[in-house]
PyMOL CGO cylinders between C-alpha atoms (Angstrom):
from pymol import cmd
from pymol.cgo import CYLINDER

trace = [
    CYLINDER, 180.38, 68.62, -132.85, 181.50, 67.61, -136.33, 0.3, 1, 1, 1, 1, 1, 1,
    CYLINDER, 181.50, 67.61, -136.33, 185.08, 68.21, -137.31, 0.3, 1, 1, 1, 1, 1, 1,
    CYLINDER, 185.08, 68.21, -137.31, 185.77, 71.71, -138.59, 0.3, 1, 1, 1, 1, 1, 1,
    CYLINDER, 185.77, 71.71, -138.59, 184.78, 75.22, -137.69, 0.3, 1, 1, 1, 1, 1, 1,
    CYLINDER, 184.78, 75.22, -137.69, 181.06, 74.84, -138.23, 0.3, 1, 1, 1, 1, 1, 1,
    CYLINDER, 181.06, 74.84, -138.23, 178.17, 72.93, -136.70, 0.3, 1, 1, 1, 1, 1, 1,
    CYLINDER, 178.17, 72.93, -136.70, 176.97, 72.27, -140.24, 0.3, 1, 1, 1, 1, 1, 1,
    CYLINDER, 176.97, 72.27, -140.24, 178.31, 69.74, -142.75, 0.3, 1, 1, 1, 1, 1, 1,
    CYLINDER, 178.31, 69.74, -142.75, 181.14, 71.32, -144.77, 0.3, 1, 1, 1, 1, 1, 1,
    CYLINDER, 181.14, 71.32, -144.77, 180.39, 71.56, -148.48, 0.3, 1, 1, 1, 1, 1, 1,
    CYLINDER, 180.39, 71.56, -148.48, 176.76, 70.54, -148.00, 0.3, 1, 1, 1, 1, 1, 1,
    CYLINDER, 176.76, 70.54, -148.00, 174.12, 71.31, -150.58, 0.3, 1, 1, 1, 1, 1, 1,
    CYLINDER, 174.12, 71.31, -150.58, 171.27, 73.74, -150.10, 0.3, 1, 1, 1, 1, 1, 1,
    CYLINDER, 171.27, 73.74, -150.10, 168.76, 71.17, -148.85, 0.3, 1, 1, 1, 1, 1, 1,
    CYLINDER, 168.76, 71.17, -148.85, 171.14, 69.70, -146.26, 0.3, 1, 1, 1, 1, 1, 1,
    CYLINDER, 171.14, 69.70, -146.26, 172.15, 73.15, -145.00, 0.3, 1, 1, 1, 1, 1, 1,
    CYLINDER, 172.15, 73.15, -145.00, 168.51, 74.15, -144.59, 0.3, 1, 1, 1, 1, 1, 1,
    CYLINDER, 168.51, 74.15, -144.59, 167.55, 70.90, -142.83, 0.3, 1, 1, 1, 1, 1, 1,
    CYLINDER, 167.55, 70.90, -142.83, 170.57, 71.19, -140.52, 0.3, 1, 1, 1, 1, 1, 1,
    CYLINDER, 170.57, 71.19, -140.52, 169.74, 74.83, -139.78, 0.3, 1, 1, 1, 1, 1, 1,
    CYLINDER, 169.74, 74.83, -139.78, 166.11, 74.05, -138.94, 0.3, 1, 1, 1, 1, 1, 1,
    CYLINDER, 166.11, 74.05, -138.94, 167.15, 70.98, -136.93, 0.3, 1, 1, 1, 1, 1, 1,
    CYLINDER, 167.15, 70.98, -136.93, 169.61, 72.81, -134.69, 0.3, 1, 1, 1, 1, 1, 1,
    CYLINDER, 169.61, 72.81, -134.69, 167.08, 73.92, -132.05, 0.3, 1, 1, 1, 1, 1, 1,
    CYLINDER, 167.08, 73.92, -132.05, 165.24, 70.55, -131.79, 0.3, 1, 1, 1, 1, 1, 1,
    CYLINDER, 165.24, 70.55, -131.79, 168.57, 68.72, -131.57, 0.3, 1, 1, 1, 1, 1, 1,
    CYLINDER, 168.57, 68.72, -131.57, 169.81, 70.99, -128.79, 0.3, 1, 1, 1, 1, 1, 1,
    CYLINDER, 169.81, 70.99, -128.79, 166.49, 70.49, -126.99, 0.3, 1, 1, 1, 1, 1, 1,
    CYLINDER, 166.49, 70.49, -126.99, 166.80, 66.69, -127.34, 0.3, 1, 1, 1, 1, 1, 1,
    CYLINDER, 166.80, 66.69, -127.34, 170.40, 66.84, -126.14, 0.3, 1, 1, 1, 1, 1, 1,
    CYLINDER, 170.40, 66.84, -126.14, 169.38, 68.81, -123.03, 0.3, 1, 1, 1, 1, 1, 1,
    CYLINDER, 169.38, 68.81, -123.03, 166.27, 66.72, -122.28, 0.3, 1, 1, 1, 1, 1, 1,
    CYLINDER, 166.27, 66.72, -122.28, 166.39, 64.15, -119.48, 0.3, 1, 1, 1, 1, 1, 1,
    CYLINDER, 166.39, 64.15, -119.48, 168.36, 61.11, -120.55, 0.3, 1, 1, 1, 1, 1, 1,
    CYLINDER, 168.36, 61.11, -120.55, 165.45, 58.63, -120.53, 0.3, 1, 1, 1, 1, 1, 1,
    CYLINDER, 165.45, 58.63, -120.53, 162.85, 60.92, -122.10, 0.3, 1, 1, 1, 1, 1, 1,
    CYLINDER, 162.85, 60.92, -122.10, 163.63, 60.09, -125.74, 0.3, 1, 1, 1, 1, 1, 1,
    CYLINDER, 163.63, 60.09, -125.74, 163.89, 56.28, -125.44, 0.3, 1, 1, 1, 1, 1, 1,
    CYLINDER, 163.89, 56.28, -125.44, 160.83, 56.14, -123.20, 0.3, 1, 1, 1, 1, 1, 1,
    CYLINDER, 160.83, 56.14, -123.20, 158.81, 58.29, -125.59, 0.3, 1, 1, 1, 1, 1, 1,
    CYLINDER, 158.81, 58.29, -125.59, 159.90, 56.21, -128.59, 0.3, 1, 1, 1, 1, 1, 1,
    CYLINDER, 159.90, 56.21, -128.59, 158.97, 52.99, -126.76, 0.3, 1, 1, 1, 1, 1, 1,
    CYLINDER, 158.97, 52.99, -126.76, 155.53, 54.36, -125.88, 0.3, 1, 1, 1, 1, 1, 1,
    CYLINDER, 155.53, 54.36, -125.88, 154.91, 55.49, -129.47, 0.3, 1, 1, 1, 1, 1, 1,
    CYLINDER, 154.91, 55.49, -129.47, 156.09, 52.12, -130.86, 0.3, 1, 1, 1, 1, 1, 1,
    CYLINDER, 156.09, 52.12, -130.86, 153.93, 50.10, -128.48, 0.3, 1, 1, 1, 1, 1, 1,
    CYLINDER, 153.93, 50.10, -128.48, 150.91, 52.34, -129.05, 0.3, 1, 1, 1, 1, 1, 1,
    CYLINDER, 150.91, 52.34, -129.05, 151.44, 52.11, -132.80, 0.3, 1, 1, 1, 1, 1, 1,
    CYLINDER, 151.44, 52.11, -132.80, 151.47, 48.34, -132.63, 0.3, 1, 1, 1, 1, 1, 1,
    CYLINDER, 151.47, 48.34, -132.63, 148.50, 48.09, -130.25, 0.3, 1, 1, 1, 1, 1, 1,
    CYLINDER, 148.50, 48.09, -130.25, 146.14, 50.68, -131.72, 0.3, 1, 1, 1, 1, 1, 1,
    CYLINDER, 146.14, 50.68, -131.72, 144.23, 49.29, -134.68, 0.3, 1, 1, 1, 1, 1, 1,
    CYLINDER, 144.23, 49.29, -134.68, 143.81, 50.98, -138.03, 0.3, 1, 1, 1, 1, 1, 1,
    CYLINDER, 143.81, 50.98, -138.03, 144.88, 54.44, -139.02, 0.3, 1, 1, 1, 1, 1, 1,
    CYLINDER, 144.88, 54.44, -139.02, 145.81, 55.61, -135.51, 0.3, 1, 1, 1, 1, 1, 1,
    CYLINDER, 145.81, 55.61, -135.51, 148.44, 52.89, -135.10, 0.3, 1, 1, 1, 1, 1, 1,
    CYLINDER, 148.44, 52.89, -135.10, 149.69, 53.39, -138.65, 0.3, 1, 1, 1, 1, 1, 1,
    CYLINDER, 149.69, 53.39, -138.65, 150.12, 57.12, -138.08, 0.3, 1, 1, 1, 1, 1, 1,
    CYLINDER, 150.12, 57.12, -138.08, 152.11, 56.56, -134.89, 0.3, 1, 1, 1, 1, 1, 1,
    CYLINDER, 152.11, 56.56, -134.89, 154.41, 54.12, -136.67, 0.3, 1, 1, 1, 1, 1, 1,
    CYLINDER, 154.41, 54.12, -136.67, 154.80, 56.52, -139.60, 0.3, 1, 1, 1, 1, 1, 1,
    CYLINDER, 154.80, 56.52, -139.60, 155.63, 59.31, -137.14, 0.3, 1, 1, 1, 1, 1, 1,
    CYLINDER, 155.63, 59.31, -137.14, 158.30, 57.13, -135.55, 0.3, 1, 1, 1, 1, 1, 1,
    CYLINDER, 158.30, 57.13, -135.55, 159.68, 56.25, -139.02, 0.3, 1, 1, 1, 1, 1, 1,
    CYLINDER, 159.68, 56.25, -139.02, 159.80, 59.96, -139.90, 0.3, 1, 1, 1, 1, 1, 1,
    CYLINDER, 159.80, 59.96, -139.90, 161.72, 60.71, -136.69, 0.3, 1, 1, 1, 1, 1, 1,
    CYLINDER, 161.72, 60.71, -136.69, 164.26, 57.96, -137.39, 0.3, 1, 1, 1, 1, 1, 1,
    CYLINDER, 164.26, 57.96, -137.39, 164.48, 59.09, -141.01, 0.3, 1, 1, 1, 1, 1, 1,
    CYLINDER, 164.48, 59.09, -141.01, 165.21, 62.65, -139.88, 0.3, 1, 1, 1, 1, 1, 1,
    CYLINDER, 165.21, 62.65, -139.88, 167.97, 61.48, -137.57, 0.3, 1, 1, 1, 1, 1, 1,
    CYLINDER, 167.97, 61.48, -137.57, 169.38, 59.22, -140.29, 0.3, 1, 1, 1, 1, 1, 1,
    CYLINDER, 169.38, 59.22, -140.29, 169.41, 62.11, -142.77, 0.3, 1, 1, 1, 1, 1, 1,
    CYLINDER, 169.41, 62.11, -142.77, 171.34, 64.27, -140.33, 0.3, 1, 1, 1, 1, 1, 1,
    CYLINDER, 171.34, 64.27, -140.33, 173.87, 61.52, -139.53, 0.3, 1, 1, 1, 1, 1, 1,
    CYLINDER, 173.87, 61.52, -139.53, 174.21, 60.23, -143.12, 0.3, 1, 1, 1, 1, 1, 1,
    CYLINDER, 174.21, 60.23, -143.12, 177.51, 61.93, -144.12, 0.3, 1, 1, 1, 1, 1, 1,
    CYLINDER, 177.51, 61.93, -144.12, 179.34, 60.36, -141.16, 0.3, 1, 1, 1, 1, 1, 1,
    CYLINDER, 179.34, 60.36, -141.16, 177.91, 56.85, -141.52, 0.3, 1, 1, 1, 1, 1, 1,
    CYLINDER, 177.91, 56.85, -141.52, 179.49, 53.84, -143.19, 0.3, 1, 1, 1, 1, 1, 1,
    CYLINDER, 179.49, 53.84, -143.19, 177.73, 51.33, -145.43, 0.3, 1, 1, 1, 1, 1, 1,
    CYLINDER, 177.73, 51.33, -145.43, 176.48, 48.96, -142.73, 0.3, 1, 1, 1, 1, 1, 1,
    CYLINDER, 176.48, 48.96, -142.73, 175.33, 51.81, -140.51, 0.3, 1, 1, 1, 1, 1, 1,
    CYLINDER, 175.33, 51.81, -140.51, 173.43, 53.35, -143.41, 0.3, 1, 1, 1, 1, 1, 1,
    CYLINDER, 173.43, 53.35, -143.41, 171.80, 50.02, -144.25, 0.3, 1, 1, 1, 1, 1, 1,
    CYLINDER, 171.80, 50.02, -144.25, 170.70, 49.56, -140.64, 0.3, 1, 1, 1, 1, 1, 1,
    CYLINDER, 170.70, 49.56, -140.64, 169.03, 52.97, -140.52, 0.3, 1, 1, 1, 1, 1, 1,
    CYLINDER, 169.03, 52.97, -140.52, 167.29, 52.44, -143.85, 0.3, 1, 1, 1, 1, 1, 1,
    CYLINDER, 167.29, 52.44, -143.85, 166.17, 49.01, -142.60, 0.3, 1, 1, 1, 1, 1, 1,
    CYLINDER, 166.17, 49.01, -142.60, 164.69, 50.41, -139.39, 0.3, 1, 1, 1, 1, 1, 1,
    CYLINDER, 164.69, 50.41, -139.39, 162.74, 53.08, -141.29, 0.3, 1, 1, 1, 1, 1, 1,
    CYLINDER, 162.74, 53.08, -141.29, 161.55, 50.49, -143.84, 0.3, 1, 1, 1, 1, 1, 1,
    CYLINDER, 161.55, 50.49, -143.84, 160.41, 48.05, -141.14, 0.3, 1, 1, 1, 1, 1, 1,
    CYLINDER, 160.41, 48.05, -141.14, 158.48, 50.79, -139.34, 0.3, 1, 1, 1, 1, 1, 1,
    CYLINDER, 158.48, 50.79, -139.34, 156.79, 51.83, -142.58, 0.3, 1, 1, 1, 1, 1, 1,
    CYLINDER, 156.79, 51.83, -142.58, 155.88, 48.22, -143.44, 0.3, 1, 1, 1, 1, 1, 1,
    CYLINDER, 155.88, 48.22, -143.44, 154.47, 47.72, -139.95, 0.3, 1, 1, 1, 1, 1, 1,
    CYLINDER, 154.47, 47.72, -139.95, 152.49, 50.94, -140.39, 0.3, 1, 1, 1, 1, 1, 1,
    CYLINDER, 152.49, 50.94, -140.39, 151.00, 49.73, -143.67, 0.3, 1, 1, 1, 1, 1, 1,
    CYLINDER, 151.00, 49.73, -143.67, 150.14, 46.38, -142.12, 0.3, 1, 1, 1, 1, 1, 1,
    CYLINDER, 150.14, 46.38, -142.12, 148.65, 48.08, -139.06, 0.3, 1, 1, 1, 1, 1, 1,
    CYLINDER, 148.65, 48.08, -139.06, 146.51, 50.34, -141.25, 0.3, 1, 1, 1, 1, 1, 1,
    CYLINDER, 146.51, 50.34, -141.25, 144.48, 47.36, -142.40, 0.3, 1, 1, 1, 1, 1, 1,
    CYLINDER, 144.48, 47.36, -142.40, 145.05, 48.05, -146.08, 0.3, 1, 1, 1, 1, 1, 1,
    CYLINDER, 145.05, 48.05, -146.08, 146.64, 44.62, -146.55, 0.3, 1, 1, 1, 1, 1, 1,
]
cmd.load_cgo(trace, "trace")
């Protein structure tokens, strides 16, 4: 739980409040899921995204980038500069791999 009386970011704007509100149930579900479910699922999606040719692989990598982007957005207020750069880098690498996997380049 973040510091304060609320689950939500204090003083957050409208967009952040709405994203945090809509993310509450999926985050609780992820928190209560078996410990290895999330990393195993992410590994399967990453490997499938790299192995499947064309649009299918690109979509899986984009889906993984969207998931990491969502988590980064939620964690952003509590992150420091290097932590923020790492999360942006991971999302960017996944998106670049998706574009390369799509066969457009």
